N, C-alpha and C positions, 0 to 999 in steps of 0.2 A: 281391186286384185288384178283387173283387166287392164289397168294402165300399168303397172309393176310389170307385166307380162310383156307388154306391147312395148312400152317406152322407158322402162325401169334402168336398162342398159345405158342408155342413152343420156337421162336425166342423172345417174351415179357418175359418169365418166364426166359430165359437167361440173359436177361439183369437184372432182377431185382437184388436188393441188400436190406440188412438191414429190415425194417418192412415188405414191399412188400415180400421180400425172405420169411421172415418167415409165415405170412399169408396166402399165397400159399402152403407151405408145410403143414400147419395146415389145410388146406381145402383139400387138396389131402388127407391126413392122416383119415380125418372124412370122408370121401366116402367109401360106401360099397365094399368090394373086387370084382374086376372084373368089376366095371363100367368103361363105355366108356371115351376115354380123351372128354376134353372139345372142344367143335369147338369155332370159334371166336366170335360168337354174345351170346352166353350165357358168355362166361370169359369176354368179356366187360362189360358186364350188372353186372357182380357180381364184376368186378374190379371197376366200375364207382361209384356202390351203397357202396363200402366200402372208397373210396379214395376221390371221387369227389362227394359230396352230390347234389341231384336234387337243392337245393335252391342255391347252388355256379353257377350251369350250368345254372339256370334261369338268375341269376345274369349277366352270360358271354353274354346270349344270348341277354340280354335286353339291355347292354351296345355296344353289335356288331348293333345291329338294331338302336340305338340311333346315332350311331357314325359318327360324320359329320368333314369334313376338316376344317372349318373355319379358324382360324388362324396359324394352323400349316402349316408347309412346307412341302411337298409331302413324302420328307424322313421320318417325324416325323409320318405324316398320315399313310403310308407305314407300318413301324413299327407297329402302335397300332392295324391295319388291320390285319395286319398277327398275331400278336397276340391273340387278338378275335377270329379269324377266324380258329384259330387251336380247339380252343373250342366248336364250332358250326358246325362243319364238315356238319352236316345233313342240315343245312341251305343253303349251298352252295355247293353241291355234286360235280359240274365240274368245270372245269376250266374256260370255258366260262361263267360263272354264278358269278365266282369270279371276271373275269375282269369287267362286268357289274357294279357290285356292287362298284367296287371299283372308277370305274368313275362317277358313278350315285350319291356318294354323295361329289364330288368332287365340289368347289366353280363352279358358273355359269360360269363365264369366263373361267375357265379350261376345263368343259364339251365341252363348244362352240368349243374352239381352238382342243379339242382332237377329235372334233366329224370327223373333215375331215383327221384325220391321223390314226382311229383305224379300222382296217378291224373286219371281223366276227371272225377270229381265230388267235387272237393273244394269247400269254400267257400273265400270270399276272406280270410276270417279264418285259415283253415289255411294257405293259401298265404303269408300273411304269416308266420304261425309257422315254415314249414319256411325261408324265407327268412333268418329272423332265426337260424335254427339253423344255418344254410349261412354266414352272416356271422359267428358267435360260434366257430364252427370254425375258419373263416380267420384270424379274430383271435389265436387260440390259435395256429395255425402259425405266425405272425408272430411269434410273442412278444408280443403287446400285450397 
């Protein structure tokens, strides 16, 4: 996290292209001479306000909070989970919270079988691997 706070703005600006690069260049030019460089939080706020409106961010949050595995495979569910989670980092700031959220909305049978497999300090990827293993075994039991 220290790198983001100290060099995040420079890194992000370096990667910008097209309209984002022009927006940033115009923003920097419009600031009074001698202004201090932006730190991460103000930069992020400016960027989000310009390119990802609050209504869209709220829609991602709502979709994420309503996400359920239902009839999706573990791989399909993980893909959707990761896609939405990147938009709502504030809801799950730690790896452990991501793992518990991932497991919490799996179907009941998955949660039950995974309860004995998961420890307190597993990574999100390890949680997905365990869920895929459970899915594979369940598929074999059904003769799939």
